[in-house]
VOPAGU-2260 file (C-alpha; in pm, 1 decimal, decimal comma):
REM VOPAGU-2260
SITE   aa  ch    i         X         Y         Z
SITE  UNK   A    0    4267,9   18382,7    -527,8
SITE  UNK   A    1    4640,6   18413,9    -587,6
SITE  UNK   A    2    4870,1   18657,0    -406,7
SITE  UNK   A    3    4977,4   18967,5    -602,7
SITE  UNK   A    4    5305,4   18918,3    -790,4
SITE  UNK   A    5    5284,4   18538,1    -776,2
SITE  UNK   A    6    5271,0   18362,8   -1113,3
SITE  UNK   A    7    5077,7   18046,2   -1176,2
SITE  UNK   A    8    5252,1   17722,9   -1268,6
SITE  UNK   A    9    5119,0   17752,3   -1623,4
SITE  UNK   A   10    5250,2   18109,8   -1658,4
SITE  UNK   A   11    5600,5   18007,8   -1546,1
SITE  UNK   A   12    5602,5   17697,0   -1765,7
SITE  UNK   A   13    5506,1   17909,2   -2067,0
SITE  UNK   A   14    5822,4   18118,7   -2011,3
SITE  UNK   A   15    6060,3   17819,6   -2012,0
SITE  UNK   A   16    6229,7   17747,5   -2340,9
SITE  UNK   A   17    6175,3   17390,6   -2456,3
SITE  UNK   A   18    5974,1   17306,2   -2143,5
SITE  UNK   A   19    5959,2   16929,7   -2093,6
SITE  UNK   A   20    5872,8   16836,0   -1733,7
SITE  UNK   A   21    6032,8   16491,7   -1785,5
SITE  UNK   A   22    6372,6   16629,8   -1893,2
SITE  UNK   A   23    6447,8   16923,6   -1664,6
SITE  UNK   A   24    6788,4   16950,4   -1496,1
SITE  UNK   A   25    6808,1   17009,7   -1120,8
SITE  UNK   A   26    6918,8   17368,6   -1187,0
SITE  UNK   A   27    6616,6   17423,2   -1413,3
SITE  UNK   A   28    6381,6   17278,0   -1150,8
SITE  UNK   A   29    6531,2   17507,1    -883,2
SITE  UNK   A   30    6496,5   17808,1   -1115,6
SITE  UNK   A   31    6138,5   17702,9   -1193,7
SITE  UNK   A   32    6049,9   17668,1    -824,4
SITE  UNK   A   33    6217,0   17996,7    -728,8
SITE  UNK   A   34    5978,2   18178,9    -964,4
SITE  UNK   A   35    5684,9   18035,6    -770,4
SITE  UNK   A   36    5799,2   18168,6    -434,8
SITE  UNK   A   37    5775,3   18522,8    -312,2
SITE  UNK   A   38    6077,3   18591,1     -86,2
SITE  UNK   A   39    6008,5   18702,5     268,7
SITE  UNK   A   40    6127,9   19059,2     306,4
SITE  UNK   A   41    5979,0   19146,4     644,4
SITE  UNK   A   42    6147,4   19104,0     980,9
SITE  UNK   A   43    5946,2   19066,8    1298,4
SITE  UNK   A   44    6076,3   19065,3    1653,9
SITE  UNK   A   45    5896,8   18819,9    1880,5
SITE  UNK   A   46    5946,6   18686,8    2231,5
SITE  UNK   A   47    6110,4   18351,7    2286,3
SITE  UNK   A   48    5776,4   18182,3    2359,0
SITE  UNK   A   49    5646,1   18288,3    2015,8
SITE  UNK   A   50    5968,7   18204,3    1827,3
SITE  UNK   A   51    5930,4   17826,0    1784,6
SITE  UNK   A   52    5933,6   17739,0    1414,6
SITE  UNK   A   53    6035,4   18090,0    1308,1
SITE  UNK   A   54    6341,3   18156,4    1090,6
SITE  UNK   A   55    6624,0   18380,8    1209,9
SITE  UNK   A   56    6667,4   18705,8    1015,7
SITE  UNK   A   57    7022,4   18762,6    1148,6
SITE  UNK   A   58    7302,4   18564,6    1307,8
SITE  UNK   A   59    7285,9   18529,8    1686,0
SITE  UNK   A   60    7627,8   18605,8    1834,0
SITE  UNK   A   61    7725,6   18454,7    2168,0
SITE  UNK   A   62    7769,0   18718,4    2439,7
SITE  UNK   A   63    7970,5   18475,2    2655,5
SITE  UNK   A   64    8191,0   18166,6    2664,2
SITE  UNK   A   65    8025,2   17830,3    2733,5
SITE  UNK   A   66    8153,3   17699,0    2964,4
SITE  UNK   A   67    8265,6   18028,8    3117,5
SITE  UNK   A   68    8587,8   17876,9    3258,4
SITE  UNK   A   69    8788,8   17554,4    3245,1
SITE  UNK   A   70    8603,9   17308,7    3466,4
SITE  UNK   A   71    8596,6   16947,9    3571,9
SITE  UNK   A   72    8387,7   16708,2    3364,2
SITE  UNK   A   73    8355,0   16467,9    3659,1
SITE  UNK   A   74    8422,7   16406,8    4026,3
SITE  UNK   A   75    8783,5   16313,2    4087,3
SITE  UNK   A   76    9124,8   16467,2    4146,4
SITE  UNK   A   77    9267,1   16762,2    3951,6
SITE  UNK   A   78    9638,0   16767,8    3872,8
SITE  UNK   A   79    9896,7   16902,2    3631,4
SITE  UNK   A   80    9897,9   16653,5    3340,8
SITE  UNK   A   81   10272,3   16705,8    3290,2
SITE  UNK   A   82   10331,4   16507,2    3611,9
SITE  UNK   A   83   10194,3   16195,3    3443,5
SITE  UNK   A   84   10470,3   16174,2    3182,2
SITE  UNK   A   85   10741,3   16291,1    3426,2
SITE  UNK   A   86   10641,0   16011,2    3662,6
SITE  UNK   A   87   10661,6   15750,9    3384,7
SITE  UNK   A   88   11007,5   15873,2    3276,7
SITE  UNK   A   89   11139,2   15886,1    3633,6
SITE  UNK   A   90   11021,1   15536,7    3726,3
SITE  UNK   A   91   10937,8   15220,0    3540,8
SITE  UNK   A   92   10619,8   15228,7    3328,8
SITE  UNK   A   93   10415,0   15034,4    3584,6
SITE  UNK   A   94   10483,7   15266,1    3882,1
SITE  UNK   A   95   10191,2   15451,6    4038,7
SITE  UNK   A   96   10192,6   15828,1    4067,3
SITE  UNK   A   97   10151,3   15933,1    4430,6
SITE  UNK   A   98   10004,4   16276,0    4500,0
SITE  UNK   A   99    9910,8   16459,8    4819,2
SITE  UNK   A  100    9555,0   16601,6    4828,6
SITE  UNK   A  101    9574,6   16964,4    4947,6
SITE  UNK   A  102    9213,7   17079,9    4914,0
SITE  UNK   A  103    8870,7   17036,6    4759,4
SITE  UNK   A  104    8709,0   17236,5    4477,5
SITE  UNK   A  105    8329,7   17244,6    4476,2
SITE  UNK   A  106    8105,6   17336,7    4183,1
SITE  UNK   A  107    7999,0   17699,7    4186,5
SITE  UNK   A  108    8296,3   17826,6    4386,4
SITE  UNK   A  109    8659,2   17861,5    4276,8
SITE  UNK   A  110    8920,6   17699,3    4500,7
SITE  UNK   A  111    9172,4   17962,1    4614,4
SITE  UNK   A  112    9475,8   17759,4    4727,7
SITE  UNK   A  113    9808,0   17676,4    4561,9
SITE  UNK   A  114    9895,8   17334,8    4421,1
SITE  UNK   A  115   10263,6   17247,6    4420,5
SITE  UNK   A  116   10473,2   16968,9    4270,1
SITE  UNK   A  117   10338,0   16627,3    4372,1
SITE  UNK   A  118   10005,5   16769,3    4490,9
SITE  UNK   A  119    9646,1   16759,1    4365,9
SITE  UNK   A  120    9301,9   16865,3    4478,3
SITE  UNK   A  121    8978,6   16674,8    4508,1
SITE  UNK   A  122    8737,2   16828,2    4254,3
SITE  UNK   A  123    8364,3   16800,2    4189,2
SITE  UNK   A  124    8187,9   16798,7    3851,1
SITE  UNK   A  125    8160,6   17152,7    3716,3
SITE  UNK   A  126    8411,7   17302,4    3960,2
SITE  UNK   A  127    8653,4   17562,0    3821,4
SITE  UNK   A  128    8993,5   17411,4    3739,2
SITE  UNK   A  129    9256,9   17580,8    3957,0
SITE  UNK   A  130    9543,8   17764,8    3786,7
SITE  UNK   A  131    9806,6   17523,5    3650,9
SITE  UNK   A  132    9587,4   17213,0    3664,3
SITE  UNK   A  133    9457,7   17063,2    3339,8
SITE  UNK   A  134    9369,4   16699,1    3407,0
SITE  UNK   A  135    9104,0   16526,9    3617,7
SITE  UNK   A  136    9151,8   16169,0    3730,8
SITE  UNK   A  137    8819,7   15993,6    3804,6
SITE  UNK   A  138    8798,9   15900,8    4171,4
SITE  UNK   A  139    8739,1   15537,2    4069,1
SITE  UNK   A  140    9091,8   15520,0    3917,7
SITE  UNK   A  141    9280,4   15601,5    4238,2
SITE  UNK   A  142    9347,5   15443,9    4572,2
SITE  UNK   A  143    9333,0   15690,8    4858,5
SITE  UNK   A  144    9509,1   15657,1    5191,2
SITE  UNK   A  145    9467,3   15956,7    5419,3
SITE  UNK   A  146    9565,0   16265,3    5222,2
SITE  UNK   A  147    9754,3   16069,9    4953,2
SITE  UNK   A  148    9624,4   15915,5    4631,7
SITE  UNK   A  149    9796,2   15656,8    4413,8
SITE  UNK   A  150    9723,4   15658,8    4042,1
SITE  UNK   A  151    9830,8   15355,5    3836,9
SITE  UNK   A  152   10027,2   15442,8    3523,2
SITE  UNK   A  153    9843,4   15476,2    3191,5
SITE  UNK   A  154    9493,7   15538,8    3332,3
SITE  UNK   A  155    9462,5   15900,1    3210,1
SITE  UNK   A  156    9637,1   16135,1    2970,4
SITE  UNK   A  157    9712,2   16506,5    3012,0
SITE  UNK   A  158    9396,2   16713,5    2955,9
SITE  UNK   A  159    9152,3   16428,7    3020,5
SITE  UNK   A  160    8814,9   16501,2    3182,6
SITE  UNK   A  161    8847,4   16878,7    3162,4
SITE  UNK   A  162    8606,0   17105,8    2974,8
SITE  UNK   A  163    8790,4   17407,0    2836,4
SITE  UNK   A  164    8654,4   17760,2    2856,6
SITE  UNK   A  165    8451,3   17831,3    2541,3
SITE  UNK   A  166    8468,3   17466,4    2430,3
SITE  UNK   A  167    8097,0   17457,6    2343,7
SITE  UNK   A  168    8058,5   17820,1    2238,1
SITE  UNK   A  169    8301,1   18111,6    2227,2
SITE  UNK   A  170    8235,2   18475,3    2305,4
SITE  UNK   A  171    8169,2   18658,3    1976,3
SITE  UNK   A  172    8113,1   18334,3    1781,2
SITE  UNK   A  173    7796,4   18270,8    1579,3
SITE  UNK   A  174    7568,4   18064,6    1802,8
SITE  UNK   A  175    7280,2   18035,2    1552,6
SITE  UNK   A  176    7298,8   18129,2    1184,6
SITE  UNK   A  177    7073,2   18356,4     985,1
SITE  UNK   A  178    6812,7   18146,4     804,2
SITE  UNK   A  179    6808,8   17874,1    1071,5
SITE  UNK   A  180    6466,2   17749,8    1182,7
SITE  UNK   A  181    6418,6   17783,5    1557,8
SITE  UNK   A  182    6370,5   17436,5    1705,4
SITE  UNK   A  183    6318,1   17359,4    2075,6
SITE  UNK   A  184    6695,5   17296,0    2107,5
SITE  UNK   A  185    6779,4   17629,5    1941,7
SITE  UNK   A  186    6534,4   17808,9    2171,9
SITE  UNK   A  187    6701,3   17642,6    2471,7
SITE  UNK   A  188    7034,6   17780,9    2352,7
SITE  UNK   A  189    6883,2   18127,7    2312,2
SITE  UNK   A  190    6723,4   18114,3    2656,0
SITE  UNK   A  191    7052,6   18016,7    2819,9
């Protein structure tokens, strides 16, 4: 039994002028196939556990930035990337940059101190980048002596190893598009 409003293959073929199944253009094939399909015109709201394999009826707009703030992509030392080029101009290209460590930033809690010229902070993966700092030097790249680190020239560039606020997804941006099939990855995004 066929669904109401759905034509058979023979009925559609009879409507095509000069029908030759061996000589149809791609556009003709698409037109032919579109006549065989009844568009979905119903929208159903389901819970996330029932949504796998479903197709989105509307765009999903992000209600937040991901990540929610600039943060460190690794354990290391956070500094102002401008100091890297100033150090290279002030000294010969092989000179190490020496910085005083004035604190530690842990993931999940913003560090509240001030970082001045020639200073840095120890920072953990995921920790909020303090104001004015934009570069993270991996701890493996430095030599530490007491509260001072030495960074050889050319090991990092300004902005390295920092994840910017909204880098993955921006507030108000389309996170998933209308018509997209909900895969496990898409459901993970929705759940987060």
